[in-house]
C-alpha positions, 0 to 999 in steps of 0.5 A, a space after each residue: 535646065 541646069 547641067 546638074 539635072 541634065 547629068 542626073 543630079 549634082 556630082 557625087 563627092 569622092 572619098 576624101 574630097 573636102 566640102 570647099 577645096 581641092 581633094 585631099 591627097 592620099 598619104 604616101 604610106 600607111 602605118 597599118 601594115 598587114 602582119 603577113 607582110 610586116 613579118 617577112 619584111 622585117 625578116 629581110 631587113 634583118 637579113 641584109 643588115 645583120 651581116 653588115 652589123 657583124 662586120 662592124 662589130 667584129 672589126 679590130 678598131 684598135 689595130 685598124 690603122 696598123 692593118 690598113 698601113 701594113 705593106 701588103 694591104 697598102 699595095 692591094 689598096 693601091 692597085 685596086 684604086 689605080 685599076 678601077 680608075 683606069 677601068 672607069 676611064 676606058 669604060 667612059 671612052 668606049 661606053 659613052 659612044 656605045 650608049 649614044 649608039 643605042 639610044 640615038 640610032 636605029 639599026 637592025 638588031 639594036 635589041 640584040 646588041 643591047 642584051 649582049 652589052 648588058 650580058 656581063 650584068 648577069 654573067 658569072 664573073 668567073 665565066 666572064 674571066 674565062 671568056 677573057 682568056 679565050 678571047 685575049 689569052 696567048 692562044 686566044 682568038 685575038 690574043 695570039 695575034 697581039 702577041 705575034 704581031 706586038 708582043 702584047 701579053 695581057 693575062 696575069 698582068 696589071 693591064 689584064 686587071 684593068 680589062 677584067 674590071 672594065 668588062 664587068 663595069 662598063 655595062 653599069 655605065 652604058 645603061 645609065 648613060 643610054 637611060 639619060 640620053 633617052 630622057 634628054 630633049 632631042 630638039 637641042 641637038 636638032 637645033 644645033 644641027 639646023 644652025 650648021 653644027 655637025 652631029 659630033 659638034 652637037 653632041 660634044 657642045 650640047 648633048 654631053 652638057 646635058 647628060 653629064 649628071 648621067 655620065 657622072 652617076 654611071 662612071 661612079 657605079 662603074 668604078 665602084 663595080 670595078 673596085 669590088 671585082 673578084 671573079 673575072 680578075 682572078 680568072 684572067 689576071 691571077 692573084 700576084 701580090 703587087 701586080 694583080 692582087 686587088 682588095 677583093 683578092 687580098 681579102 680572100 686570101 687574108 681570110 685564110 691567114 690573117 682574118 683581122 687584115 680581112 676584116 679591115 679590107 672588107 670595111 674599106 670596101 663597105 665604106 666605098 660602097 656606102 659613099 657610092 649610095 650616098 652620092 647617088 641618093 639624091 639622083 635615083 633614091 629620092 621619093 616621087 
């Protein structure tokens, strides 16, 4: 008796199976989009693209070089680049060990710690600036001791800009690195420790090279977020030209007095955002 007769007859063909080969792959998408889905999708696309196109259309291309090389704009650009880079470096120093702690160790309350780490992602930036003032201000919980013991005052200084940007940008780095650590094979670290390497040596020699792409992606995201920070910066560091006035603050101020300069600065921020997305496209936007 054949296996087909025991099973009740020959196996049925599934839809899409060819007669003499493996089943055909289904297409990724279909051109037959239902109209109730197509119209909202097109409206959503237009809602996102029209403001960006309007920014490009209204850009004063003829005077753009003069706008970008004016002293006030250049100071804001320079300060933004310096502070965003410093905030990213500080995020790397603090965020990579924090991500390793969340991904590689078990301790009570780890879920709560992870929630608190990611809280700045959803917290209004102005609220973050107020929290920084209450913590690091001259009368803050920690700031009063910094002022009394070391004479360090952080609010309304360039260092305050760096701290405000780090507060809102570091969670992006932590999330990226933690996800990369969870995806990395832990057997390489375990093999290194069995060969006599300490945990820190295994982290430095084995883990860091494995998660380097995730660190780079998180650093780029953190840098872009720090570059575009507004609410926490203006609340904690103020808006002093040449000292705390970054590009978003300069855009806000120029929009009231010099709209052409505001458009030029906005175009620079738009170009940076596009460059970040283009750099991360192969990592996070590749179709599966």
